[in-house]
C-alpha positions as CSV (number, residue, x, y, z in Angstrom):
1,M,-9.3,-38.7,-40.7
2,T,-6.5,-39.2,-38.7
3,G,-6.0,-35.0,-38.6
4,T,-9.6,-34.5,-37.8
5,R,-9.5,-36.7,-34.8
6,R,-6.8,-34.7,-33.3
7,V,-8.7,-31.6,-33.6
8,V,-11.8,-33.3,-31.8
9,A,-9.4,-34.8,-28.9
10,A,-7.9,-31.4,-28.6
11,T,-11.2,-29.4,-28.7
12,G,-12.6,-32.2,-26.3
13,T,-9.6,-31.4,-23.7
14,S,-9.8,-27.8,-23.8
15,S,-13.4,-28.1,-22.8
16,M,-12.5,-30.1,-19.9
17,W,-10.1,-27.7,-18.9
18,A,-13.0,-25.0,-19.1
19,L,-15.3,-26.9,-17.2
20,T,-12.6,-28.0,-14.4
21,V,-11.9,-24.3,-14.0
22,L,-15.5,-23.7,-13.6
23,L,-15.9,-26.3,-11.1
24,L,-13.1,-24.4,-9.3
25,L,-15.0,-21.3,-9.1
26,V,-18.6,-22.7,-7.7
27,S,-18.5,-23.9,-4.3
28,S,-20.2,-26.6,-2.9
29,S,-23.2,-25.0,-2.0
30,G,-23.4,-24.1,-6.0
31,Q,-22.8,-20.4,-5.3
32,A,-19.8,-18.5,-7.3
33,V,-16.7,-17.9,-5.3
34,T,-15.8,-14.5,-4.9
35,L,-11.9,-14.1,-5.3
36,E,-10.2,-11.8,-2.7
37,K,-8.9,-8.5,-3.7
38,P,-5.5,-7.9,-4.5
39,I,-2.7,-6.7,-2.0
40,L,-1.0,-3.6,-3.8
41,S,2.4,-3.2,-2.3
42,L,4.8,0.0,-2.8
43,H,8.5,-0.6,-2.9
44,P,10.7,1.3,-1.4
45,P,7.9,1.7,1.3
46,W,7.1,5.2,1.8
47,T,4.4,7.4,0.7
48,T,6.5,10.7,0.0
49,I,9.2,10.7,-2.8
50,F,11.0,14.1,-4.3
51,K,10.4,14.9,-7.7
52,G,12.3,12.9,-10.5
53,E,12.6,9.7,-8.3
54,R,10.5,6.3,-9.1
55,V,9.2,3.9,-7.0
56,T,7.6,0.4,-7.7
57,L,4.3,-0.5,-7.3
58,R,3.6,-4.3,-7.3
59,C,-0.2,-6.1,-7.4
60,D,-0.2,-9.7,-5.7
61,G,-3.9,-11.5,-6.0
62,Y,-5.0,-15.1,-5.6
63,H,-6.1,-17.1,-8.3
64,P,-7.1,-21.1,-8.2
65,L,-4.3,-23.1,-9.7
66,L,-5.6,-23.8,-13.3
67,L,-6.5,-20.3,-13.6
68,E,-2.7,-19.4,-13.1
69,L,-2.0,-21.6,-16.4
70,R,-3.3,-18.6,-18.3
71,P,-1.2,-15.3,-18.2
72,I,-2.9,-13.1,-15.5
73,S,-3.7,-9.3,-16.6
74,T,-3.3,-6.6,-14.3
75,L,-5.3,-3.5,-14.6
76,W,-3.9,-0.4,-12.9
77,Y,-5.6,3.1,-12.4
78,L,-4.0,6.7,-11.5
79,G,-7.3,7.9,-10.0
80,H,-10.3,6.8,-12.0
81,L,-8.1,6.8,-15.5
82,P,-6.6,3.5,-16.6
83,L,-2.7,3.1,-17.3
84,P,-1.5,1.5,-20.4
85,S,0.5,-1.1,-18.4
86,H,-0.5,-4.8,-17.5
87,K,2.4,-6.2,-15.8
88,K,2.8,-7.3,-12.2
89,S,4.5,-4.4,-11.2
90,I,5.0,-0.9,-12.5
91,E,7.3,1.8,-11.8
92,V,6.0,5.1,-11.1
93,Q,6.8,9.0,-10.7
94,T,3.8,10.7,-10.6
95,A,1.6,12.0,-7.7
96,G,-1.8,10.7,-7.1
97,V,-3.9,7.5,-5.6
98,Y,-2.9,4.2,-6.9
99,R,-5.3,0.9,-7.6
100,C,-5.0,-2.2,-9.3
101,Q,-7.1,-5.3,-9.9
102,T,-6.6,-9.1,-11.5
103,R,-9.0,-11.1,-13.4
104,G,-12.2,-11.7,-11.8
105,A,-11.3,-10.0,-8.4
106,P,-12.4,-6.5,-6.8
107,V,-9.8,-3.5,-6.8
108,S,-7.4,-3.2,-4.6
109,D,-7.0,-0.9,-1.5
110,P,-5.6,2.7,-2.6
111,I,-1.8,3.8,-2.2
112,H,-1.4,7.5,-1.8
113,L,1.9,8.7,-3.4
114,S,3.0,12.3,-2.8
115,V,5.9,13.8,-5.0
116,S,7.6,16.6,-3.0
117,N,10.0,19.5,-4.4
118,D,10.9,20.5,-0.8
119,W,14.6,20.5,0.6
120,L,13.3,17.8,3.4
121,I,10.5,15.2,3.3
122,L,9.0,13.2,6.3
123,Q,8.7,9.8,4.9
124,V,6.3,7.2,6.8
125,P,4.9,3.7,5.7
126,Y,2.4,2.9,3.4
127,A,0.8,0.2,5.0
128,P,-1.4,0.4,8.0
129,V,0.5,0.5,11.6
130,F,-1.3,-1.5,14.5
131,E,-0.9,-1.2,18.1
132,G,1.7,-3.3,19.1
133,E,4.0,-3.0,16.2
134,P,6.8,-0.5,15.2
135,L,6.2,2.6,13.6
136,V,9.4,3.7,11.8
137,M,9.6,7.5,9.7
138,R,12.4,8.8,8.3
139,C,13.3,12.6,7.6
140,R,15.3,12.9,4.5
141,G,17.2,15.4,3.0
142,W,17.2,16.4,-1.0
143,Y,18.4,13.6,-2.6
144,D,19.7,12.1,0.6
145,K,21.8,14.8,1.8
146,V,22.7,14.5,5.4
147,V,20.3,16.2,7.8
148,Y,21.8,17.9,10.6
149,K,20.3,19.0,14.1
150,L,17.6,16.8,13.3
151,H,14.4,17.3,15.3
152,Y,11.2,15.0,15.0
153,Y,7.8,16.5,16.2
154,H,4.3,14.8,17.2
155,D,1.3,17.2,16.9
156,D,3.9,20.5,17.1
157,Q,5.7,18.5,20.0
158,A,9.5,17.5,19.8
159,V,9.8,14.2,20.6
160,R,13.5,13.2,19.5
161,Y,16.6,15.0,18.4
162,F,19.4,13.4,16.5
163,H,23.2,15.2,15.9
164,S,22.3,13.9,12.0
165,S,20.3,11.8,9.7
166,A,18.7,8.9,11.8
167,N,15.1,7.1,11.5
168,Y,12.5,7.9,14.2
169,T,10.9,4.4,15.6
170,V,8.3,3.7,18.1
171,L,8.8,0.3,19.0
172,Q,5.1,-0.4,19.9
173,A,3.0,2.2,18.7
174,R,-0.1,2.8,20.7
175,A,-3.2,4.7,19.4
176,S,-2.0,7.8,20.9
177,D,0.9,8.1,18.7
178,S,-1.5,8.4,16.0
179,G,-1.5,12.1,14.8
180,R,0.4,14.8,12.7
181,Y,4.1,14.6,12.4
182,Q,7.0,17.0,11.0
183,C,11.0,17.0,11.1
184,S,13.2,19.8,10.4
185,G,17.0,20.1,10.4
186,T,19.7,21.8,8.7
187,M,21.8,21.0,5.6
188,R,25.2,21.8,4.0
189,I,24.5,23.2,0.5
190,P,27.4,23.8,1.1
191,V,27.1,25.9,3.8
192,E,24.8,24.8,6.4
193,S,21.5,26.4,5.9
194,A,19.1,27.9,8.6
195,P,16.6,25.2,9.9
196,M,14.0,23.6,7.2
197,F,10.9,22.0,8.2
198,S,9.4,19.3,6.3
199,A,5.6,18.9,5.5
200,K,3.3,17.6,8.2
201,V,2.5,14.2,7.5
202,A,-0.4,12.7,9.3
203,V,0.0,8.9,10.7
204,T,-3.0,6.8,12.4
205,V,-2.2,3.8,14.5
206,Q,-5.0,1.1,14.0
207,E,-6.6,-0.7,17.0
208,L,-5.9,-4.3,17.2
209,F,-9.7,-4.7,18.8
210,Q,-12.3,-2.3,19.0
211,A,-13.9,-2.0,22.6
212,P,-16.9,-3.2,22.9
213,V,-19.9,-0.8,23.0
214,L,-22.6,-1.5,26.1
215,R,-26.0,-0.2,25.6
216,V,-29.0,-0.2,28.7
217,L,-31.7,-1.7,27.0
218,G,-35.3,-0.3,28.2
219,A,-38.3,-2.5,29.3
220,E,-39.6,-2.1,25.8
221,E,-36.6,-3.1,24.1
222,A,-36.1,-6.2,26.5
223,R,-38.8,-7.9,25.6
């Protein structure tokens, strides 16, 4: 009898927890609460890497406190194909479009990862850059070889020169800083090479506030 009472008590407790979780997911108006899509981040934060390198993707989602008492399963996608891992973070080295999803939430925004075999790559941040924020990019030689006579270009116009490897930073980005960027330089492999160029990379600086659109109404529309 004692054993039976324990089973009933445990079952009752589980039911109460389940009911509480359901109540947490329903708003006062009786509508189901929609969970926000998870935040997908890239570490290091560059969208282009050399072949053979690995980067870490991390999926962070918000869940009500009681849902956190159960393990949060993470789903990973490369393109439209599911990946086998269900961990919060994964290491990847394959080019493509990555997304993640946590239980009950929409799919995250994508991260596009490029993999290069070139001697020189231009690395730009994966996260959106807004007006007023710094825009940082770096020209990187094959497996961190020093790049000499380094030039950065914006829409085919040279914008900055460095004697050797250095990041290019726009301290307060503006919409006019959007465009296609490229870098060039030489490397000692072992003697100094001819100038080499990276592939061009598109960068978009997003406006903080969209400009209002004014429209004049005709006499009929104004009525």
